[in-house]
MIVEX-970849 format. One record per residue: chain; residue number from 1; residue in three letters; x, y, z of N, C-alpha, C in turn. Coordinates in Angstrom, 3 decimals, always signed. Example, Ala and Ser with C-alpha at 12.3 -4.5 7.8 and 13.67 -1.06 7.14 Angstrom:
["A",1,"ALA",[+13.190,-5.690,+7.800],[+12.300,-4.500,+7.800],[+13.200,-3.300,+7.800]];
["A",2,"SER",[+12.850,-2.250,+7.080],[+13.670,-1.060,+7.140],[+12.900,+0.030,+7.870]];
END
This chain:
["A",1,"UNK",[-216.104,-105.173,+10.075],[-215.898,-103.739,+10.311],[-216.783,-103.262,+11.398]];
["A",2,"UNK",[-218.017,-103.656,+11.421],[-218.991,-103.247,+12.532],[-218.433,-103.742,+13.809]];
["A",3,"UNK",[-217.955,-104.974,+13.846],[-217.421,-105.579,+15.095],[-216.169,-104.790,+15.571]];
["A",4,"UNK",[-215.426,-104.343,+14.628],[-214.174,-103.633,+15.066],[-214.599,-102.249,+15.657]];
["A",5,"UNK",[-215.626,-101.613,+15.032],[-216.070,-100.413,+15.555],[-216.688,-100.482,+16.928]];
["A",6,"UNK",[-217.420,-101.621,+17.155],[-218.032,-101.873,+18.432],[-216.956,-102.077,+19.547]];
["A",7,"UNK",[-215.859,-102.902,+19.181],[-214.740,-103.048,+20.056],[-214.089,-101.785,+20.414]];
["A",8,"UNK",[-213.857,-100.992,+19.324],[-213.166,-99.684,+19.590],[-214.042,-98.738,+20.400]];
["A",9,"UNK",[-215.322,-98.822,+20.190],[-216.204,-97.934,+20.961],[-216.200,-98.413,+22.425]];
["A",10,"UNK",[-216.220,-99.678,+22.718],[-216.130,-100.198,+23.991],[-214.812,-99.761,+24.756]];
["A",11,"UNK",[-213.716,-99.842,+23.977],[-212.403,-99.446,+24.524],[-212.460,-97.982,+24.862]];
["A",12,"UNK",[-213.002,-97.172,+23.948],[-213.081,-95.709,+24.210],[-213.937,-95.401,+25.412]];
["A",13,"UNK",[-215.021,-96.106,+25.587],[-215.860,-95.911,+26.787],[-215.163,-96.295,+28.107]];
["A",14,"UNK",[-214.364,-97.385,+28.011],[-213.609,-97.790,+29.149],[-212.591,-96.709,+29.496]];
["A",15,"UNK",[-211.934,-96.205,+28.471],[-210.930,-95.183,+28.645],[-211.577,-93.919,+29.283]];
["A",16,"UNK",[-212.782,-93.585,+28.800],[-213.482,-92.448,+29.314],[-213.776,-92.670,+30.801]];
["A",17,"UNK",[-214.164,-93.824,+31.280],[-214.464,-94.145,+32.663],[-213.164,-93.991,+33.496]];
["A",18,"UNK",[-212.049,-94.529,+32.849],[-210.734,-94.415,+33.624],[-210.333,-92.913,+33.763]];
["A",19,"UNK",[-210.551,-92.160,+32.753],[-210.190,-90.737,+32.792],[-211.093,-89.993,+33.854]];
["A",20,"UNK",[-212.376,-90.319,+33.828],[-213.302,-89.694,+34.764],[-212.953,-90.095,+36.197]];
["A",21,"UNK",[-212.571,-91.342,+36.350],[-212.135,-91.814,+37.762],[-210.886,-91.080,+38.193]];
["A",22,"UNK",[-209.897,-90.951,+37.270],[-208.679,-90.230,+37.543],[-208.923,-88.785,+37.894]];
["A",23,"UNK",[-209.867,-88.201,+37.084],[-210.172,-86.756,+37.355],[-210.741,-86.580,+38.747]];
["A",24,"UNK",[-211.670,-87.508,+39.145],[-212.263,-87.539,+40.511],[-211.184,-87.622,+41.601]];
["A",25,"UNK",[-210.209,-88.506,+41.350],[-209.146,-88.694,+42.357],[-208.275,-87.424,+42.406]];
["A",26,"UNK",[-207.969,-86.828,+41.258],[-207.162,-85.603,+41.185],[-207.916,-84.475,+41.984]];
["A",27,"UNK",[-209.247,-84.395,+41.701],[-210.013,-83.277,+42.432],[-209.948,-83.509,+43.928]];
["A",28,"UNK",[-210.092,-84.761,+44.395],[-209.989,-85.070,+45.800],[-208.610,-84.747,+46.335]];
["A",29,"UNK",[-207.592,-85.106,+45.687],[-206.224,-84.830,+46.050],[-205.969,-83.280,+46.145]];
["A",30,"UNK",[-206.567,-82.540,+45.147],[-206.393,-81.103,+45.249],[-207.088,-80.415,+46.418]];
["A",31,"UNK",[-208.244,-80.995,+46.781],[-209.010,-80.521,+47.982],[-208.166,-80.858,+49.201]];
["A",32,"UNK",[-207.582,-82.028,+49.289],[-206.772,-82.440,+50.450],[-205.537,-81.511,+50.482]];
["A",33,"UNK",[-204.918,-81.193,+49.348],[-203.753,-80.355,+49.356],[-204.127,-78.978,+49.816]];
["A",34,"UNK",[-205.243,-78.419,+49.382],[-205.728,-77.088,+49.829],[-205.920,-77.103,+51.320]];
["A",35,"UNK",[-206.532,-78.149,+51.841],[-206.772,-78.295,+53.259],[-205.449,-78.277,+54.072]];
["A",36,"UNK",[-204.499,-79.076,+53.583],[-203.255,-79.139,+54.245],[-202.465,-77.889,+54.189]];
["A",37,"UNK",[-202.604,-77.145,+53.092],[-201.937,-75.834,+52.958],[-202.514,-74.829,+54.000]];
["A",38,"UNK",[-203.856,-74.850,+54.094],[-204.555,-74.048,+55.125],[-204.107,-74.351,+56.526]];
["A",39,"UNK",[-204.032,-75.711,+56.816],[-203.635,-76.167,+58.100],[-202.208,-75.733,+58.422]];
["A",40,"UNK",[-201.309,-75.857,+57.405],[-199.921,-75.433,+57.597],[-199.830,-73.970,+57.926]];
["A",41,"UNK",[-200.637,-73.158,+57.183],[-200.636,-71.700,+57.484],[-201.073,-71.363,+58.894]];
["A",42,"UNK",[-202.171,-72.107,+59.322],[-202.645,-71.788,+60.685],[-201.627,-72.208,+61.740]];
["A",43,"UNK",[-200.986,-73.384,+61.531],[-199.987,-73.825,+62.424],[-198.785,-72.838,+62.477]];
["A",44,"UNK",[-198.392,-72.384,+61.264],[-197.267,-71.321,+61.203],[-197.641,-70.102,+61.904]];
["A",45,"UNK",[-198.839,-69.627,+61.830],[-199.345,-68.444,+62.538],[-199.271,-68.640,+64.025]];
["A",46,"UNK",[-199.781,-69.824,+64.454],[-199.748,-70.088,+65.931],[-198.287,-70.146,+66.445]];
["A",47,"UNK",[-197.447,-70.763,+65.602],[-196.005,-70.866,+65.997],[-195.402,-69.493,+66.144]];
["A",48,"UNK",[-195.729,-68.601,+65.215],[-195.220,-67.209,+65.210],[-195.686,-66.486,+66.403]];
["A",49,"UNK",[-196.956,-66.655,+66.787],[-197.557,-66.026,+67.996],[-196.785,-66.500,+69.234]];
["A",50,"UNK",[-196.627,-67.786,+69.293],[-195.942,-68.334,+70.478],[-194.517,-67.867,+70.571]];
["A",51,"UNK",[-193.859,-67.844,+69.431],[-192.485,-67.306,+69.377],[-192.408,-65.872,+69.943]];
["A",52,"UNK",[-193.359,-65.052,+69.475],[-193.421,-63.694,+69.935],[-193.640,-63.608,+71.475]];
["A",53,"UNK",[-194.560,-64.427,+71.956],[-194.808,-64.479,+73.377],[-193.577,-64.926,+74.189]];
["A",54,"UNK",[-192.847,-65.851,+73.625],[-191.678,-66.335,+74.294],[-190.608,-65.212,+74.393]];
["A",55,"UNK",[-190.452,-64.525,+73.308],[-189.470,-63.395,+73.359],[-189.919,-62.308,+74.312]];
["A",56,"UNK",[-191.204,-62.010,+74.330],[-191.640,-61.022,+75.302],[-191.436,-61.485,+76.725]];
["A",57,"UNK",[-191.640,-62.723,+76.966],[-191.444,-63.364,+78.300],[-189.946,-63.250,+78.682]];
["A",58,"UNK",[-189.154,-63.536,+77.696],[-187.720,-63.503,+77.959],[-187.261,-62.065,+78.293]];
["A",59,"UNK",[-187.888,-61.044,+77.599],[-187.573,-59.718,+77.871],[-187.999,-59.289,+79.269]];
["A",60,"UNK",[-189.172,-59.731,+79.623],[-189.706,-59.482,+81.001],[-188.887,-60.131,+82.040]];
["A",61,"UNK",[-188.414,-61.355,+81.794],[-187.591,-62.040,+82.703],[-186.260,-61.299,+82.884]];
["A",62,"UNK",[-185.658,-60.881,+81.823],[-184.412,-60.074,+81.943],[-184.588,-58.827,+82.703]];
["A",63,"UNK",[-185.704,-58.211,+82.487],[-186.005,-56.912,+83.221],[-186.181,-57.265,+84.752]];
["A",64,"UNK",[-186.809,-58.271,+85.099],[-187.019,-58.667,+86.458],[-185.703,-59.015,+87.090]];
["A",65,"UNK",[-184.789,-59.732,+86.349],[-183.494,-60.157,+86.849],[-182.671,-58.823,+87.056]];
["A",66,"UNK",[-182.800,-57.926,+86.212],[-182.007,-56.631,+86.361],[-182.507,-55.878,+87.581]];
["A",67,"UNK",[-183.863,-55.868,+87.773],[-184.367,-55.161,+88.972],[-183.923,-55.845,+90.262]];
["A",68,"UNK",[-183.924,-57.206,+90.255],[-183.421,-57.928,+91.430],[-181.971,-57.649,+91.708]];
["A",69,"UNK",[-181.147,-57.612,+90.673],[-179.739,-57.342,+90.801],[-179.547,-55.942,+91.308]];
["A",70,"UNK",[-180.304,-54.961,+90.833],[-180.183,-53.554,+91.297],[-180.656,-53.427,+92.690]];
["A",71,"UNK",[-181.606,-54.250,+93.162],[-182.112,-54.128,+94.504],[-181.269,-54.796,+95.531]];
["A",72,"UNK",[-180.345,-55.612,+95.102],[-179.490,-56.369,+96.038],[-178.733,-55.530,+97.053]];
["A",73,"UNK",[-178.072,-54.361,+96.567],[-177.348,-53.554,+97.554],[-178.326,-52.931,+98.537]];
["A",74,"UNK",[-179.472,-52.562,+98.102],[-180.473,-51.996,+99.052],[-180.883,-52.962,+100.077]];
["A",75,"UNK",[-181.164,-54.227,+99.643],[-181.485,-55.259,+100.559],[-180.390,-55.519,+101.597]];
["A",76,"UNK",[-179.164,-55.505,+101.174],[-178.021,-55.702,+102.075],[-177.906,-54.556,+103.052]];
["A",77,"UNK",[-178.203,-53.327,+102.518],[-178.232,-52.155,+103.467],[-179.305,-52.285,+104.521]];
["A",78,"UNK",[-180.495,-52.701,+104.082],[-181.613,-52.866,+104.962],[-181.267,-53.945,+106.005]];
["A",79,"UNK",[-180.680,-55.010,+105.588],[-180.331,-56.077,+106.504],[-179.334,-55.608,+107.558]];
["A",80,"UNK",[-178.397,-54.798,+107.079],[-177.357,-54.126,+108.053],[-178.094,-53.252,+108.987]];
["A",81,"UNK",[-178.965,-52.465,+108.480],[-179.749,-51.491,+109.354],[-180.565,-52.247,+110.353]];
["A",82,"UNK",[-181.164,-53.362,+109.971],[-181.908,-54.220,+110.870],[-181.080,-54.805,+111.909]];
["A",83,"UNK",[-179.925,-55.259,+111.620],[-178.993,-55.764,+112.623],[-178.609,-54.688,+113.597]];
["A",84,"UNK",[-178.298,-53.520,+113.158],[-177.972,-52.379,+113.946],[-179.076,-52.054,+114.920]];
["A",85,"UNK",[-180.300,-52.051,+114.336],[-181.465,-51.807,+115.195],[-181.662,-52.870,+116.258]];
["A",86,"UNK",[-181.458,-54.088,+115.890],[-181.576,-55.181,+116.879],[-180.592,-54.992,+117.960]];
["A",87,"UNK",[-179.313,-54.644,+117.605],[-178.314,-54.379,+118.670],[-178.644,-53.314,+119.569]];
["A",88,"UNK",[-179.257,-52.159,+118.979],[-179.651,-51.029,+119.767],[-180.826,-51.458,+120.713]];
["A",89,"UNK",[-181.746,-52.157,+120.227],[-182.889,-52.615,+120.993],[-182.386,-53.536,+122.158]];
["A",90,"UNK",[-181.495,-54.391,+121.758],[-180.911,-55.327,+122.790],[-180.249,-54.485,+123.961]];
["A",91,"UNK",[-179.479,-53.493,+123.535],[-178.818,-52.658,+124.575],[-179.822,-51.901,+125.392]];
["A",92,"UNK",[-180.864,-51.312,+124.723],[-181.944,-50.636,+125.520],[-182.678,-51.593,+126.481]];
["A",93,"UNK",[-182.904,-52.751,+126.019],[-183.568,-53.763,+126.924],[-182.736,-54.065,+128.092]];
["A",94,"UNK",[-181.431,-54.220,+127.838],[-180.426,-54.492,+128.934],[-180.419,-53.326,+129.920]];
["A",95,"UNK",[-180.420,-52.117,+129.398],[-180.430,-50.927,+130.267],[-181.690,-50.844,+131.160]];
["A",96,"UNK",[-182.910,-51.132,+130.503],[-184.105,-51.154,+131.180],[-184.134,-52.212,+132.228]];
["A",97,"UNK",[-183.564,-53.362,+131.926],[-183.588,-54.475,+132.824],[-182.743,-54.115,+134.051]];
["A",98,"UNK",[-181.648,-53.367,+133.883],[-180.903,-53.012,+135.002],[-181.560,-52.038,+135.985]];
["A",99,"UNK",[-182.503,-51.238,+135.484],[-183.159,-50.204,+136.299],[-184.219,-50.832,+137.028]];
END
């Protein structure tokens, strides 16, 4: 009977060590999980910020494109005026050269 109790006590002590070891591993895994959740949240926040910046940049790009498109007729008019001025200057130079 005493021998059986000693064996059972030994088995119980072994089970206690196994449980303590498993509890330690569970605690470590819980810490790792918490760390990964925090990292995932930080990455998500950075991604959200970059997405917002991208959308803002796209908006600015569209605005610039619209301004360029709107300025195109004015540029063409200025180019035409410049050509007219060049013709006039050429004619004036020719007149001055004749005198």
